[in-house]
C-alpha positions, 0 to 999 in steps of 0.5 A, a space after each residue: 500500500 502506498 502512503 502519501 508522505 511530505 516530500 521534504 520530510 521524505 528526503 531529510 538527511 538524504 538531500 535536506 537538512 532540518 530547518 531547526 538545528 540545535 542540540 539540547 537536554 530534556 529540560 531545554 528541549 521543550 522550551 526550544 521546540 515551543 519557541 521555534 514553532 511559535 516564533 516561526 508562525 509569528 514571522 510567517 504572518 509578519 513577513 507575509 507579502 515579502 516573498 519568504 522562502 524559508 526560516 531556519 533557526 540555529 542555536 548554540 549554548 550562548 548564540 541564536 541565529 535566524 536565517 531568513 531566505 527571501 527573493 526580495 531582501 530589500 523589503 525585509 532589510 528596509 532603508 539603511 537596515 531599519 527593517 532588519 533592526 525592527 524585525 530583530 527587536 520584534 523577535 526579542 520582544 516575542 521571546 520575552 512575551 513567550 517567557 523564553 530566555 533571551 540569547 546572549 548573542 542574537 543574529 539575524 541573517 537575510 539571504 537572497 534566493 537567486 532563482 525564485 521561480 524554482 522555489 515552491 514557497 515563493 511560487 505558492 505565495 505568488 499564486 495565492 497573491 493572484 487569487 486574493 487580487 480576484 484574478 481568474 484562477 485558470 489564468 493565474 496558474 497557467 501564467 505561473 506554470 509557464 514562468 516555473 517551467 522556463 526557470 533554470 534547472 526545473 524539470 517538472 511542476 504540479 499545482 493543485 488548487 482546492 476550495 470554492 474556485 471562482 466563488 462556486 457553491 460546491 468546493 472542487 479541485 483544479 490541477 495543472 501538471 507539466 513534466 515529471 515529478 518522481 515522488 518516490 525517488 529519494 535522490 529527486 530534488 522535489 520542493 513542496 509547499 502548501 499555502 492559503 489564499 483567503 477570499 471573501 467567499 472562503 479559503 482556497 488551498 494551494 499546493 505546489 511541487 517543483 522537480 529540480 532534477 536528480 542529485 547524485 553524490 560527488 564521487 570525490 567526497 565518497 572516495 574520501 
């Protein structure tokens, strides 16, 4: 029997790394995990509209580092770094509100995504943004699918919309697929993201899969 598995979790350790990287004993583990989940949710809401790809958290005994990957870093950083400084203060205030211990050394890094059309998170947000602007859903997914397939390194893509499409009484799903998406192949580099488009007549779910070819181990590294 085949089971549906999250494409990111399915490739953890093989191709992907954890989005929270730290080690803690039993006492601190619950605090760290709770803090990571709640702060990530807070940042996803706050940075909505800034084309954020992922939020990664690294911790050591004294230092904590937040890595925000976005295709438009200028929106996050702001003029002469004002936006980044304000965001750093907001994160520390949120930590105080959640009664989490403030780190001695706190760093915020903003990294630019060089190929946004090949990133599932950014593509999913672009679709949700188009739907929230009340554009025809078929035109939105076709235009974005063309952009994705012309992006460097993309070999296949799939977009699924579900909900009250076009304001219809009965919810249904619409799917568009190009190229191949080998979900069961471990070495297949597949990026996946879920997103929501909130509309006056209901919420529409967006799912995006992007296949960026197979990744093979470097022979020199294996020999070493």
